[in-house]
N, C-alpha and C positions, 0 to 999 in steps of 0.2 A: 504494500500500500504506500509506504513512504519510500521515496527515492533517496539515493545518497545525497543529492543536492538538498532535498527537504531536510534531511537529518542535520546537515551542516547549518542550514538556516535556523533550525530549531535550537541547536547548540549556541549559535550566535545570539539569538534572542535571549536565551536563558542566561547568558553571560551578562546581559543588561538588567535582568531581574535581580540578580546578585543580592545585594544588601537591602533590597526593597520588598522582601517577601511579605513581611507583616503589613506594610502599607498597601501593597498591591492586593493582597488577600482580603484585607478589610474592605478596601474599596470595591472589590469584586462582589463580596457578600452584600454590601450596602446597595450596590446597583441591582443585584438580583432581588433583594427584598423590596426595593422600590418598584422595579419594572414588573416583577412577578410576585405580588404580595402573598399568593398562596403558598410560597415556599417558606414563609415564616412559621407555618404550622409545625415544622420539624424542630423548631427551636423555642418551645414554649417557656423554657427556663432561662432563656438568654435575655440580657438587657440589649434590646435591638436599636438603641439610640446611637447616633453617629459617634464614632470613636470609642465605643464601649470596650472595656478590657476583654470581654468575652468574644466580641466580634473580631477584635484584633488577634486574639490568641487562636481562634478557630480559622481565621483567614490565613494565618501563618501555617497552620497545619495543612490546609488545602494546598497552598503553594509549595510547601515542602513535599507533599505527596506527588504533586506534578513534577517537582524536581527529581524525585526518585524515578518517576516514569521516564523523564528525559534521559537519565543515566542508564535506564534499562529498556530503551526504546525497542530493542530487538527481542525482548522477552517480557512484554507488558503483562501477559496473563499471569506469569509467576510473580512478577514484581508487585502487582496490584491484587493478588488473590485474597489476602487477608482483609484488605479494604473493601473488596467486593463482597466478601462474606459478611462483614460488619454492616454494610449498608443494606444488603438484601435480607439477612436473617434477623439481625438485632434491631436495626433502626427502621427497617422496612420503608426505605425512601423510594418514592416513585422514580424509576430510571429516567423519565423525561427531564427530571431536574438536573441531571448531569449535563445535558445539552444546554439547558438554560444557564447554568453556571459557566459553561464553556463560552457561550456568547458574551456573557458579561466580562469574563477574563480577557477576551479579545478586545473588547472596548477599552478596558483599562490599559492594555498594552498599546493600543493605537493612540490613546490620549498621551501616554507618557513617552512613547518613542517617536511620536510625530511622523515626519516624513521618512524616517528610517523604517517605519512599519510599512514596507513596500507591498504591492500586490503579491509578489512572490513569497514574502514572509507570511503574509496573511493566509495564503493558500496552504503553505506548509504547516502553519499552526492550526489551521482549520482541520486538516487531515489528521494531525497528531491528536488534537483534542477529541475529534470524532472517534479515533481509535481508543483513546482512554475511556471515553463514555461507553463505548461498545464493550470493552473488557469489564468495566464496573457493572454493566448490566448482564454479564454472562450468567451469573448465579440465579437470575430471575427465570431462566428458561427451564 
């Protein structure tokens, strides 16, 4: 699914995410909760206000998990197996939410990377995030 060029572009983008994991993750979650308010139902115990410690901490977890996927791009199923089990069996998250989160993360990348977030990078990230969402939804089948 991902070409060698796609993988290079993904690694390049991930280098830009670097020390911004918590900020990008929190912004991604805040965008998702605003654009898709139904996603808030999975976080009834969270303070969902802008900049809350819970959103920042969970956002960092999300981006760290994506970083693990970047590092293991050739073996996503194994790298994300535990996370897939958690979301399918324990949290029972509707898998459509993985796609919604992916869209919001792409917006965050585009905002922060500006012109550097080229159509080629967008395409590579879209394929990568679709692959991650697909792997996370595997346990639902």
